[in-house]
PQR file of N, CA, C, O and H, with PARSE charges and radii, in Angstrom:
ATOM      1  N   MET A   1     -30.416 -92.924 136.876 -0.4000 1.5000
ATOM      2  CA  MET A   1     -30.520 -94.343 136.665 -0.0000 2.0000
ATOM      3  C   MET A   1     -31.948 -94.750 137.070  0.5500 1.7000
ATOM      4  O   MET A   1     -32.483 -94.222 138.044 -0.5500 1.4000
ATOM      5  N   ARG A   2     -32.552 -95.663 136.347 -0.4000 1.5000
ATOM      6  CA  ARG A   2     -33.867 -96.106 136.710 -0.0000 2.0000
ATOM      7  C   ARG A   2     -33.828 -97.194 137.810  0.5500 1.7000
ATOM      8  O   ARG A   2     -32.808 -97.856 138.004 -0.5500 1.4000
ATOM      9  H   ARG A   2     -32.116 -96.092 135.556  0.4000 1.0000
ATOM     10  N   ASP A   3     -34.968 -97.362 138.528 -0.4000 1.5000
ATOM     11  CA  ASP A   3     -35.071 -98.338 139.490 -0.0000 2.0000
ATOM     12  C   ASP A   3     -35.570 -99.643 138.803  0.5500 1.7000
ATOM     13  O   ASP A   3     -35.951 -99.621 137.633 -0.5500 1.4000
ATOM     14  H   ASP A   3     -35.796 -96.825 138.371  0.4000 1.0000
ATOM     15  N   PHE A   4     -35.561-100.796 139.562 -0.4000 1.5000
ATOM     16  CA  PHE A   4     -35.894-101.947 138.890 -0.0000 2.0000
ATOM     17  C   PHE A   4     -37.304-102.073 138.299  0.5500 1.7000
ATOM     18  O   PHE A   4     -37.435-102.731 137.266 -0.5500 1.4000
ATOM     19  H   PHE A   4     -35.251-100.814 140.512  0.4000 1.0000
ATOM     20  N   ARG A   5     -38.307-101.528 138.838 -0.4000 1.5000
ATOM     21  CA  ARG A   5     -39.624-101.453 138.327 -0.0000 2.0000
ATOM     22  C   ARG A   5     -39.678-100.619 136.914  0.5500 1.7000
ATOM     23  O   ARG A   5     -40.410-100.970 135.989 -0.5500 1.4000
ATOM     24  H   ARG A   5     -38.200-100.993 139.677  0.4000 1.0000
ATOM     25  N   SER A   6     -38.933 -99.630 136.865 -0.4000 1.5000
ATOM     26  CA  SER A   6     -38.850 -98.932 135.560 -0.0000 2.0000
ATOM     27  C   SER A   6     -38.105 -99.704 134.585  0.5500 1.7000
ATOM     28  O   SER A   6     -38.456 -99.684 133.406 -0.5500 1.4000
ATOM     29  H   SER A   6     -38.338 -99.345 137.617  0.4000 1.0000
ATOM     30  N   ILE A   7     -37.053-100.420 134.992 -0.4000 1.5000
ATOM     31  CA  ILE A   7     -36.347-101.289 134.031 -0.0000 2.0000
ATOM     32  C   ILE A   7     -37.267-102.372 133.531  0.5500 1.7000
ATOM     33  O   ILE A   7     -37.218-102.714 132.349 -0.5500 1.4000
ATOM     34  H   ILE A   7     -36.767-100.437 135.950  0.4000 1.0000
ATOM     35  N   ILE A   8     -38.094-102.919 134.372 -0.4000 1.5000
ATOM     36  CA  ILE A   8     -39.058-104.016 133.994 -0.0000 2.0000
ATOM     37  C   ILE A   8     -39.981-103.453 132.955  0.5500 1.7000
ATOM     38  O   ILE A   8     -40.320-104.139 131.991 -0.5500 1.4000
ATOM     39  H   ILE A   8     -38.135-102.642 135.332  0.4000 1.0000
ATOM     40  N   ASP A   9     -40.406-102.187 133.130 -0.4000 1.5000
ATOM     41  CA  ASP A   9     -41.333-101.540 132.189 -0.0000 2.0000
ATOM     42  C   ASP A   9     -40.616-101.442 130.771  0.5500 1.7000
ATOM     43  O   ASP A   9     -41.187-101.700 129.711 -0.5500 1.4000
ATOM     44  H   ASP A   9     -40.130-101.630 133.913  0.4000 1.0000
ATOM     45  N   VAL A  10     -39.333-101.049 130.885 -0.4000 1.5000
ATOM     46  CA  VAL A  10     -38.628-100.941 129.573 -0.0000 2.0000
ATOM     47  C   VAL A  10     -38.436-102.254 128.894  0.5500 1.7000
ATOM     48  O   VAL A  10     -38.568-102.345 127.673 -0.5500 1.4000
ATOM     49  H   VAL A  10     -38.869-100.839 131.746  0.4000 1.0000
ATOM     50  N   LEU A  11     -38.114-103.320 129.679 -0.4000 1.5000
ATOM     51  CA  LEU A  11     -37.999-104.660 129.160 -0.0000 2.0000
ATOM     52  C   LEU A  11     -39.304-105.216 128.598  0.5500 1.7000
ATOM     53  O   LEU A  11     -39.329-105.916 127.585 -0.5500 1.4000
ATOM     54  H   LEU A  11     -38.006-103.246 130.670  0.4000 1.0000
ATOM     55  N   LYS A  12     -40.348-104.887 129.273 -0.4000 1.5000
ATOM     56  CA  LYS A  12     -41.732-105.307 128.738 -0.0000 2.0000
ATOM     57  C   LYS A  12     -42.032-104.595 127.387  0.5500 1.7000
ATOM     58  O   LYS A  12     -42.541-105.216 126.454 -0.5500 1.4000
ATOM     59  H   LYS A  12     -40.328-104.318 130.095  0.4000 1.0000
ATOM     60  N   GLU A  13     -41.726-103.363 127.308 -0.4000 1.5000
ATOM     61  CA  GLU A  13     -41.850-102.650 126.022 -0.0000 2.0000
ATOM     62  C   GLU A  13     -40.976-103.292 124.875  0.5500 1.7000
ATOM     63  O   GLU A  13     -41.407-103.431 123.731 -0.5500 1.4000
ATOM     64  H   GLU A  13     -41.313-102.858 128.066  0.4000 1.0000
ATOM     65  N   TYR A  14     -39.842-103.634 125.233 -0.4000 1.5000
ATOM     66  CA  TYR A  14     -38.964-104.213 124.222 -0.0000 2.0000
ATOM     67  C   TYR A  14     -39.483-105.543 123.786  0.5500 1.7000
ATOM     68  O   TYR A  14     -39.548-105.816 122.588 -0.5500 1.4000
ATOM     69  H   TYR A  14     -39.491-103.522 126.163  0.4000 1.0000
ATOM     70  N   LEU A  15     -39.882-106.437 124.779 -0.4000 1.5000
ATOM     71  CA  LEU A  15     -40.364-107.722 124.356 -0.0000 2.0000
ATOM     72  C   LEU A  15     -41.702-107.613 123.609  0.5500 1.7000
ATOM     73  O   LEU A  15     -41.992-108.473 122.777 -0.5500 1.4000
ATOM     74  H   LEU A  15     -39.829-106.215 125.752  0.4000 1.0000
ATOM     75  N   ALA A  16     -42.499-106.621 123.866 -0.4000 1.5000
ATOM     76  CA  ALA A  16     -43.790-106.383 123.215 -0.0000 2.0000
ATOM     77  C   ALA A  16     -43.481-106.031 121.730  0.5500 1.7000
ATOM     78  O   ALA A  16     -44.182-106.482 120.823 -0.5500 1.4000
ATOM     79  H   ALA A  16     -42.263-105.923 124.541  0.4000 1.0000
ATOM     80  N   GLN A  17     -42.447-105.238 121.508 -0.4000 1.5000
ATOM     81  CA  GLN A  17     -42.144-104.869 120.130 -0.0000 2.0000
ATOM     82  C   GLN A  17     -41.581-106.036 119.345  0.5500 1.7000
ATOM     83  O   GLN A  17     -41.597-106.029 118.114 -0.5500 1.4000
ATOM     84  H   GLN A  17     -41.878-104.872 122.245  0.4000 1.0000
ATOM     85  N   LYS A  18     -41.078-107.052 120.063 -0.4000 1.5000
ATOM     86  CA  LYS A  18     -40.486-108.242 119.417 -0.0000 2.0000
ATOM     87  C   LYS A  18     -41.659-109.313 119.073  0.5500 1.7000
ATOM     88  O   LYS A  18     -41.405-110.431 118.623 -0.5500 1.4000
ATOM     89  H   LYS A  18     -41.065-107.057 121.063  0.4000 1.0000
ATOM     90  N   GLY A  19     -42.903-108.867 119.322 -0.4000 1.5000
ATOM     91  CA  GLY A  19     -43.993-109.718 118.867 -0.0000 2.0000
ATOM     92  C   GLY A  19     -44.809-110.390 119.984  0.5500 1.7000
ATOM     93  O   GLY A  19     -45.718-111.145 119.640 -0.5500 1.4000
ATOM     94  H   GLY A  19     -43.109-107.959 119.686  0.4000 1.0000
ATOM     95  N   ARG A  20     -44.591-110.203 121.172 -0.4000 1.5000
ATOM     96  CA  ARG A  20     -45.379-110.898 122.256 -0.0000 2.0000
ATOM     97  C   ARG A  20     -46.589-109.926 122.478  0.5500 1.7000
ATOM     98  O   ARG A  20     -46.403-108.710 122.523 -0.5500 1.4000
ATOM     99  H   ARG A  20     -43.852-109.589 121.452  0.4000 1.0000
ATOM    100  N   ASP A  21     -47.759-110.455 122.609 -0.4000 1.5000
ATOM    101  CA  ASP A  21     -48.957-109.803 122.775 -0.0000 2.0000
ATOM    102  C   ASP A  21     -49.044-109.025 124.144  0.5500 1.7000
ATOM    103  O   ASP A  21     -49.146-107.802 124.246 -0.5500 1.4000
ATOM    104  H   ASP A  21     -47.909-111.443 122.572  0.4000 1.0000
ATOM    105  N   LYS A  22     -48.989-109.926 125.171 -0.4000 1.5000
ATOM    106  CA  LYS A  22     -48.974-109.419 126.580 -0.0000 2.0000
ATOM    107  C   LYS A  22     -47.765-109.967 127.362  0.5500 1.7000
ATOM    108  O   LYS A  22     -47.640-111.179 127.541 -0.5500 1.4000
ATOM    109  H   LYS A  22     -48.907-110.919 125.089  0.4000 1.0000
ATOM    110  N   VAL A  23     -46.883-109.076 127.824 -0.4000 1.5000
ATOM    111  CA  VAL A  23     -45.702-109.462 128.395 -0.0000 2.0000
ATOM    112  C   VAL A  23     -45.998-109.487 129.958  0.5500 1.7000
ATOM    113  O   VAL A  23     -46.495-108.506 130.510 -0.5500 1.4000
ATOM    114  H   VAL A  23     -46.985-108.092 127.679  0.4000 1.0000
ATOM    115  N   ARG A  24     -45.693-110.577 130.603 -0.4000 1.5000
ATOM    116  CA  ARG A  24     -45.827-110.644 132.017 -0.0000 2.0000
ATOM    117  C   ARG A  24     -44.467-110.769 132.713  0.5500 1.7000
ATOM    118  O   ARG A  24     -43.413-110.909 132.093 -0.5500 1.4000
ATOM    119  H   ARG A  24     -45.290-111.375 130.154  0.4000 1.0000
ATOM    120  N   ASP A  25     -44.566-110.709 134.013 -0.4000 1.5000
ATOM    121  CA  ASP A  25     -43.298-110.810 134.820 -0.0000 2.0000
ATOM    122  C   ASP A  25     -42.601-112.171 134.543  0.5500 1.7000
ATOM    123  O   ASP A  25     -41.371-112.206 134.539 -0.5500 1.4000
ATOM    124  H   ASP A  25     -45.422-110.595 134.516  0.4000 1.0000
ATOM    125  N   LYS A  26     -43.325-113.283 134.313 -0.4000 1.5000
ATOM    126  CA  LYS A  26     -42.717-114.468 134.057 -0.0000 2.0000
ATOM    127  C   LYS A  26     -41.953-114.400 132.683  0.5500 1.7000
ATOM    128  O   LYS A  26     -40.932-115.074 132.548 -0.5500 1.4000
ATOM    129  H   LYS A  26     -44.325-113.255 134.317  0.4000 1.0000
ATOM    130  N   ASP A  27     -42.361-113.700 131.778 -0.4000 1.5000
ATOM    131  CA  ASP A  27     -41.696-113.550 130.506 -0.0000 2.0000
ATOM    132  C   ASP A  27     -40.425-112.776 130.714  0.5500 1.7000
ATOM    133  O   ASP A  27     -39.401-113.107 130.115 -0.5500 1.4000
ATOM    134  H   ASP A  27     -43.190-113.152 131.887  0.4000 1.0000
ATOM    135  N   ILE A  28     -40.454-111.751 131.548 -0.4000 1.5000
ATOM    136  CA  ILE A  28     -39.281-110.997 131.798 -0.0000 2.0000
ATOM    137  C   ILE A  28     -38.151-111.939 132.603  0.5500 1.7000
ATOM    138  O   ILE A  28     -36.951-111.910 132.330 -0.5500 1.4000
ATOM    139  H   ILE A  28     -41.286-111.482 132.034  0.4000 1.0000
ATOM    140  N   ALA A  29     -38.708-112.721 133.572 -0.4000 1.5000
ATOM    141  CA  ALA A  29     -37.756-113.545 134.232 -0.0000 2.0000
ATOM    142  C   ALA A  29     -37.162-114.515 133.264  0.5500 1.7000
ATOM    143  O   ALA A  29     -35.947-114.705 133.310 -0.5500 1.4000
ATOM    144  H   ALA A  29     -39.683-112.745 133.793  0.4000 1.0000
ATOM    145  N   GLU A  30     -37.928-115.173 132.358 -0.4000 1.5000
ATOM    146  CA  GLU A  30     -37.365-116.146 131.398 -0.0000 2.0000
ATOM    147  C   GLU A  30     -36.402-115.413 130.532  0.5500 1.7000
ATOM    148  O   GLU A  30     -35.351-115.978 130.231 -0.5500 1.4000
ATOM    149  H   GLU A  30     -38.916-115.019 132.320  0.4000 1.0000
ATOM    150  N   ALA A  31     -36.659-114.193 130.094 -0.4000 1.5000
ATOM    151  CA  ALA A  31     -35.702-113.455 129.248 -0.0000 2.0000
ATOM    152  C   ALA A  31     -34.387-113.208 129.909  0.5500 1.7000
ATOM    153  O   ALA A  31     -33.326-113.212 129.284 -0.5500 1.4000
ATOM    154  H   ALA A  31     -37.513-113.734 130.338  0.4000 1.0000
ATOM    155  N   LEU A  32     -34.491-112.990 131.215 -0.4000 1.5000
ATOM    156  CA  LEU A  32     -33.303-112.638 131.981 -0.0000 2.0000
ATOM    157  C   LEU A  32     -32.620-113.827 132.511  0.5500 1.7000
ATOM    158  O   LEU A  32     -31.531-113.693 133.068 -0.5500 1.4000
ATOM    159  H   LEU A  32     -35.353-112.987 131.722  0.4000 1.0000
ATOM    160  N   GLY A  33     -33.203-115.039 132.375 -0.4000 1.5000
ATOM    161  CA  GLY A  33     -32.528-116.253 132.858 -0.0000 2.0000
ATOM    162  C   GLY A  33     -32.744-116.399 134.361  0.5500 1.7000
ATOM    163  O   GLY A  33     -31.891-116.995 135.018 -0.5500 1.4000
ATOM    164  H   GLY A  33     -34.088-115.148 131.922  0.4000 1.0000
ATOM    165  N   ILE A  34     -33.768-115.925 134.913 -0.4000 1.5000
ATOM    166  CA  ILE A  34     -34.031-115.969 136.393 -0.0000 2.0000
ATOM    167  C   ILE A  34     -35.367-116.771 136.636  0.5500 1.7000
ATOM    168  O   ILE A  34     -36.339-116.656 135.890 -0.5500 1.4000
ATOM    169  H   ILE A  34     -34.461-115.441 134.379  0.4000 1.0000
ATOM    170  N   SER A  35     -35.334-117.559 137.694 -0.4000 1.5000
ATOM    171  CA  SER A  35     -36.538-118.208 138.020 -0.0000 2.0000
ATOM    172  C   SER A  35     -37.618-117.187 138.412  0.5500 1.7000
ATOM    173  O   SER A  35     -37.333-116.044 138.771 -0.5500 1.4000
ATOM    174  H   SER A  35     -34.544-117.653 138.300  0.4000 1.0000
ATOM    175  N   GLN A  36     -38.909-117.672 138.322 -0.4000 1.5000
ATOM    176  CA  GLN A  36     -39.979-116.725 138.680 -0.0000 2.0000
ATOM    177  C   GLN A  36     -39.999-116.393 140.178  0.5500 1.7000
ATOM    178  O   GLN A  36     -40.406-115.297 140.565 -0.5500 1.4000
ATOM    179  H   GLN A  36     -39.140-118.600 138.030  0.4000 1.0000
ATOM    180  N   SER A  37     -39.564-117.330 141.012 -0.4000 1.5000
ATOM    181  CA  SER A  37     -39.652-117.054 142.437 -0.0000 2.0000
ATOM    182  C   SER A  37     -38.454-116.076 142.743  0.5500 1.7000
ATOM    183  O   SER A  37     -38.649-115.107 143.476 -0.5500 1.4000
ATOM    184  H   SER A  37     -39.233-118.219 140.697  0.4000 1.0000
ATOM    185  N   ASN A  38     -37.241-116.315 142.198 -0.4000 1.5000
ATOM    186  CA  ASN A  38     -36.169-115.362 142.351 -0.0000 2.0000
ATOM    187  C   ASN A  38     -36.471-113.951 141.877  0.5500 1.7000
ATOM    188  O   ASN A  38     -36.101-112.960 142.505 -0.5500 1.4000
ATOM    189  H   ASN A  38     -37.082-117.102 141.602  0.4000 1.0000
ATOM    190  N   PHE A  39     -37.188-113.900 140.695 -0.4000 1.5000
ATOM    191  CA  PHE A  39     -37.528-112.671 140.021 -0.0000 2.0000
ATOM    192  C   PHE A  39     -38.550-111.875 140.957  0.5500 1.7000
ATOM    193  O   PHE A  39     -38.450-110.658 141.110 -0.5500 1.4000
ATOM    194  H   PHE A  39     -37.489-114.706 140.185  0.4000 1.0000
ATOM    195  N   ALA A  40     -39.497-112.613 141.547 -0.4000 1.5000
ATOM    196  CA  ALA A  40     -40.353-112.034 142.578 -0.0000 2.0000
ATOM    197  C   ALA A  40     -39.730-111.455 143.818  0.5500 1.7000
ATOM    198  O   ALA A  40     -40.154-110.426 144.343 -0.5500 1.4000
ATOM    199  H   ALA A  40     -39.578-113.602 141.422  0.4000 1.0000
ATOM    200  N   THR A  41     -38.741-112.130 144.255 -0.4000 1.5000
ATOM    201  CA  THR A  41     -38.015-111.668 145.296 -0.0000 2.0000
ATOM    202  C   THR A  41     -37.109-110.388 145.016  0.5500 1.7000
ATOM    203  O   THR A  41     -37.028-109.454 145.814 -0.5500 1.4000
ATOM    204  H   THR A  41     -38.397-112.967 143.829  0.4000 1.0000
ATOM    205  N   ILE A  42     -36.488-110.440 143.893 -0.4000 1.5000
ATOM    206  CA  ILE A  42     -35.833-109.255 143.302 -0.0000 2.0000
ATOM    207  C   ILE A  42     -36.658-108.070 143.189  0.5500 1.7000
ATOM    208  O   ILE A  42     -36.304-106.942 143.535 -0.5500 1.4000
ATOM    209  H   ILE A  42     -36.553-111.199 143.245  0.4000 1.0000
ATOM    210  N   LYS A  43     -37.846-108.406 142.654 -0.4000 1.5000
ATOM    211  CA  LYS A  43     -38.847-107.263 142.440 -0.0000 2.0000
ATOM    212  C   LYS A  43     -39.283-106.684 143.815  0.5500 1.7000
ATOM    213  O   LYS A  43     -39.403-105.474 144.004 -0.5500 1.4000
ATOM    214  H   LYS A  43     -38.133-109.322 142.373  0.4000 1.0000
ATOM    215  N   LYS A  44     -39.496-107.570 144.699 -0.4000 1.5000
ATOM    216  CA  LYS A  44     -40.000-107.138 146.004 -0.0000 2.0000
ATOM    217  C   LYS A  44     -38.879-106.221 146.704  0.5500 1.7000
ATOM    218  O   LYS A  44     -39.205-105.204 147.316 -0.5500 1.4000
ATOM    219  H   LYS A  44     -39.398-108.553 144.545  0.4000 1.0000
ATOM    220  N   ARG A  45     -37.642-106.602 146.593 -0.4000 1.5000
ATOM    221  CA  ARG A  45     -36.561-105.841 147.213 -0.0000 2.0000
ATOM    222  C   ARG A  45     -36.137-104.634 146.344  0.5500 1.7000
ATOM    223  O   ARG A  45     -35.323-103.808 146.756 -0.5500 1.4000
ATOM    224  H   ARG A  45     -37.377-107.428 146.096  0.4000 1.0000
ATOM    225  N   ASN A  46     -36.709-104.564 145.144 -0.4000 1.5000
ATOM    226  CA  ASN A  46     -36.357-103.471 144.236 -0.0000 2.0000
ATOM    227  C   ASN A  46     -34.807-103.455 143.958  0.5500 1.7000
ATOM    228  O   ASN A  46     -34.188-102.392 143.903 -0.5500 1.4000
ATOM    229  H   ASN A  46     -37.370-105.235 144.809  0.4000 1.0000
ATOM    230  N   SER A  47     -34.246-104.605 143.795 -0.4000 1.5000
ATOM    231  CA  SER A  47     -32.821-104.732 143.549 -0.0000 2.0000
ATOM    232  C   SER A  47     -32.699-104.947 142.043  0.5500 1.7000
ATOM    233  O   SER A  47     -33.669-105.312 141.380 -0.5500 1.4000
ATOM    234  H   SER A  47     -34.749-105.468 143.840  0.4000 1.0000
ATOM    235  N   ILE A  48     -31.550-104.727 141.533 -0.4000 1.5000
ATOM    236  CA  ILE A  48     -31.371-104.876 140.119 -0.0000 2.0000
ATOM    237  C   ILE A  48     -30.405-105.951 139.771  0.5500 1.7000
ATOM    238  O   ILE A  48     -29.269-105.880 140.240 -0.5500 1.4000
ATOM    239  H   ILE A  48     -30.762-104.429 142.071  0.4000 1.0000
ATOM    240  N   PRO A  49     -30.736-106.930 139.005 -0.5600 1.5000
ATOM    241  CA  PRO A  49     -29.850-108.087 138.640  0.2800 2.0000
ATOM    242  C   PRO A  49     -29.010-107.615 137.351  0.5500 1.7000
ATOM    243  O   PRO A  49     -29.280-107.946 136.197 -0.5500 1.4000
ATOM    244  N   PHE A  50     -27.999-106.826 137.725 -0.4000 1.5000
ATOM    245  CA  PHE A  50     -27.199-106.219 136.616 -0.0000 2.0000
ATOM    246  C   PHE A  50     -26.639-107.319 135.610  0.5500 1.7000
ATOM    247  O   PHE A  50     -26.740-107.183 134.391 -0.5500 1.4000
ATOM    248  H   PHE A  50     -27.779-106.557 138.663  0.4000 1.0000
ATOM    249  N   GLU A  51     -26.056-108.391 136.201 -0.4000 1.5000
ATOM    250  CA  GLU A  51     -25.386-109.355 135.296 -0.0000 2.0000
ATOM    251  C   GLU A  51     -26.424-109.955 134.295  0.5500 1.7000
ATOM    252  O   GLU A  51     -26.138-110.128 133.110 -0.5500 1.4000
ATOM    253  H   GLU A  51     -25.974-108.501 137.191  0.4000 1.0000
ATOM    254  N   ASN A  52     -27.585-110.249 134.800 -0.4000 1.5000
ATOM    255  CA  ASN A  52     -28.612-110.873 133.993 -0.0000 2.0000
ATOM    256  C   ASN A  52     -29.077-109.883 132.928  0.5500 1.7000
ATOM    257  O   ASN A  52     -29.304-110.298 131.791 -0.5500 1.4000
ATOM    258  H   ASN A  52     -27.818-110.108 135.762  0.4000 1.0000
ATOM    259  N   ILE A  53     -29.221-108.675 133.220 -0.4000 1.5000
ATOM    260  CA  ILE A  53     -29.738-107.654 132.242 -0.0000 2.0000
ATOM    261  C   ILE A  53     -28.658-107.353 131.263  0.5500 1.7000
ATOM    262  O   ILE A  53     -28.931-107.149 130.080 -0.5500 1.4000
ATOM    263  H   ILE A  53     -29.037-108.338 134.144  0.4000 1.0000
ATOM    264  N   LEU A  54     -27.392-107.318 131.736 -0.4000 1.5000
ATOM    265  CA  LEU A  54     -26.249-107.090 130.812 -0.0000 2.0000
ATOM    266  C   LEU A  54     -26.110-108.303 129.809  0.5500 1.7000
ATOM    267  O   LEU A  54     -25.751-108.123 128.645 -0.5500 1.4000
ATOM    268  H   LEU A  54     -27.170-107.483 132.697  0.4000 1.0000
ATOM    269  N   ASP A  55     -26.393-109.466 130.287 -0.4000 1.5000
ATOM    270  CA  ASP A  55     -26.313-110.691 129.388 -0.0000 2.0000
ATOM    271  C   ASP A  55     -27.502-110.637 128.440  0.5500 1.7000
ATOM    272  O   ASP A  55     -27.356-111.020 127.279 -0.5500 1.4000
ATOM    273  H   ASP A  55     -26.685-109.612 131.232  0.4000 1.0000
ATOM    274  N   PHE A  56     -28.655-110.187 128.869 -0.4000 1.5000
ATOM    275  CA  PHE A  56     -29.787-110.087 127.954 -0.0000 2.0000
ATOM    276  C   PHE A  56     -29.515-109.037 126.923  0.5500 1.7000
ATOM    277  O   PHE A  56     -29.890-109.259 125.772 -0.5500 1.4000
ATOM    278  H   PHE A  56     -28.775-109.876 129.812  0.4000 1.0000
ATOM    279  N   CYS A  57     -28.918-107.945 127.205 -0.4000 1.5000
ATOM    280  CA  CYS A  57     -28.563-106.911 126.266 -0.0000 2.0000
ATOM    281  C   CYS A  57     -27.636-107.351 125.219  0.5500 1.7000
ATOM    282  O   CYS A  57     -27.763-107.038 124.035 -0.5500 1.4000
ATOM    283  H   CYS A  57     -28.614-107.765 128.141  0.4000 1.0000
ATOM    284  N   ARG A  58     -26.634-108.140 125.725 -0.4000 1.5000
ATOM    285  CA  ARG A  58     -25.613-108.716 124.798 -0.0000 2.0000
ATOM    286  C   ARG A  58     -26.231-109.642 123.799  0.5500 1.7000
ATOM    287  O   ARG A  58     -25.973-109.560 122.598 -0.5500 1.4000
ATOM    288  H   ARG A  58     -26.531-108.395 126.686  0.4000 1.0000
ATOM    289  N   ARG A  59     -27.124-110.602 124.356 -0.4000 1.5000
ATOM    290  CA  ARG A  59     -27.833-111.529 123.433 -0.0000 2.0000
ATOM    291  C   ARG A  59     -28.689-110.824 122.412  0.5500 1.7000
ATOM    292  O   ARG A  59     -28.730-111.204 121.242 -0.5500 1.4000
ATOM    293  H   ARG A  59     -27.334-110.669 125.332  0.4000 1.0000
ATOM    294  N   GLU A  60     -29.338-109.844 122.845 -0.4000 1.5000
ATOM    295  CA  GLU A  60     -30.320-109.133 121.972 -0.0000 2.0000
ATOM    296  C   GLU A  60     -29.681-107.978 121.180  0.5500 1.7000
ATOM    297  O   GLU A  60     -30.382-107.309 120.421 -0.5500 1.4000
ATOM    298  H   GLU A  60     -29.305-109.536 123.796  0.4000 1.0000
ATOM    299  N   LYS A  61     -28.436-107.740 121.328 -0.4000 1.5000
ATOM    300  CA  LYS A  61     -27.653-106.634 120.757 -0.0000 2.0000
ATOM    301  C   LYS A  61     -28.413-105.390 121.037  0.5500 1.7000
ATOM    302  O   LYS A  61     -28.733-104.630 120.124 -0.5500 1.4000
ATOM    303  H   LYS A  61     -27.866-108.284 121.944  0.4000 1.0000
ATOM    304  N   LEU A  62     -28.719-105.159 122.318 -0.4000 1.5000
ATOM    305  CA  LEU A  62     -29.473-104.004 122.694 -0.0000 2.0000
ATOM    306  C   LEU A  62     -28.533-103.109 123.570  0.5500 1.7000
ATOM    307  O   LEU A  62     -27.952-103.607 124.534 -0.5500 1.4000
ATOM    308  H   LEU A  62     -28.459-105.776 123.061  0.4000 1.0000
ATOM    309  N   PRO A  63     -28.386-101.838 123.250 -0.5600 1.5000
ATOM    310  CA  PRO A  63     -27.536-100.943 124.055  0.2800 2.0000
ATOM    311  C   PRO A  63     -28.080-100.919 125.531  0.5500 1.7000
ATOM    312  O   PRO A  63     -29.256-100.658 125.783 -0.5500 1.4000
ATOM    313  N   CYS A  64     -27.127-101.213 126.496 -0.4000 1.5000
ATOM    314  CA  CYS A  64     -27.740-101.318 127.886 -0.0000 2.0000
ATOM    315  C   CYS A  64     -28.044 -99.969 128.452  0.5500 1.7000
ATOM    316  O   CYS A  64     -28.711 -99.861 129.481 -0.5500 1.4000
ATOM    317  H   CYS A  64     -26.171-101.425 126.291  0.4000 1.0000
ATOM    318  N   CYS A  65     -27.529 -98.846 127.747 -0.4000 1.5000
ATOM    319  CA  CYS A  65     -27.936 -97.442 128.242 -0.0000 2.0000
ATOM    320  C   CYS A  65     -29.448 -97.282 128.045  0.5500 1.7000
ATOM    321  O   CYS A  65     -30.074 -96.519 128.781 -0.5500 1.4000
ATOM    322  H   CYS A  65     -26.988 -98.934 126.911  0.4000 1.0000
ATOM    323  N   GLU A  66     -30.039 -97.962 127.095 -0.4000 1.5000
ATOM    324  CA  GLU A  66     -31.449 -97.820 126.947 -0.0000 2.0000
ATOM    325  C   GLU A  66     -32.272 -98.547 127.988  0.5500 1.7000
ATOM    326  O   GLU A  66     -33.460 -98.254 128.123 -0.5500 1.4000
ATOM    327  H   GLU A  66     -29.530 -98.581 126.496  0.4000 1.0000
ATOM    328  N   ILE A  67     -31.749 -99.398 128.665 -0.4000 1.5000
ATOM    329  CA  ILE A  67     -32.470-100.125 129.750 -0.0000 2.0000
ATOM    330  C   ILE A  67     -32.193 -99.405 131.096  0.5500 1.7000
ATOM    331  O   ILE A  67     -33.100 -99.236 131.912 -0.5500 1.4000
ATOM    332  H   ILE A  67     -30.784 -99.635 128.555  0.4000 1.0000
ATOM    333  N   PHE A  68     -30.970 -98.998 131.305 -0.4000 1.5000
ATOM    334  CA  PHE A  68     -30.684 -98.378 132.637 -0.0000 2.0000
ATOM    335  C   PHE A  68     -30.858 -96.907 132.732  0.5500 1.7000
ATOM    336  O   PHE A  68     -30.949 -96.426 133.861 -0.5500 1.4000
ATOM    337  H   PHE A  68     -30.234 -99.135 130.642  0.4000 1.0000
ATOM    338  N   PHE A  69     -30.915 -96.152 131.724 -0.4000 1.5000
ATOM    339  CA  PHE A  69     -31.002 -94.746 131.795 -0.0000 2.0000
ATOM    340  C   PHE A  69     -32.211 -94.175 131.058  0.5500 1.7000
ATOM    341  O   PHE A  69     -32.710 -94.822 130.138 -0.5500 1.4000
ATOM    342  H   PHE A  69     -30.841 -96.543 130.807  0.4000 1.0000
ATOM    343  N   ASP A  70     -32.686 -93.028 131.413 -0.4000 1.5000
ATOM    344  CA  ASP A  70     -33.800 -92.278 130.696 -0.0000 2.0000
ATOM    345  C   ASP A  70     -33.308 -91.799 129.397  0.5500 1.7000
ATOM    346  O   ASP A  70     -34.053 -91.163 128.650 -0.5500 1.4000
ATOM    347  H   ASP A  70     -32.281 -92.503 132.161  0.4000 1.0000
TER
END
């Protein structure tokens, strides 16, 4: 299973494929429905907001195994 930083990279790649030029942490936070400050705290602690990521996968019809596993 990937750590949160690796998951962020996967989410950035996914959002970049959806047409965003440069994907920043604030874009990831917005996509996950997390405030920027909360996202920064989560990133610093390297904890994974599973519920937010699963909700994102459901909305985007993206298999969650692509996010969480290599």
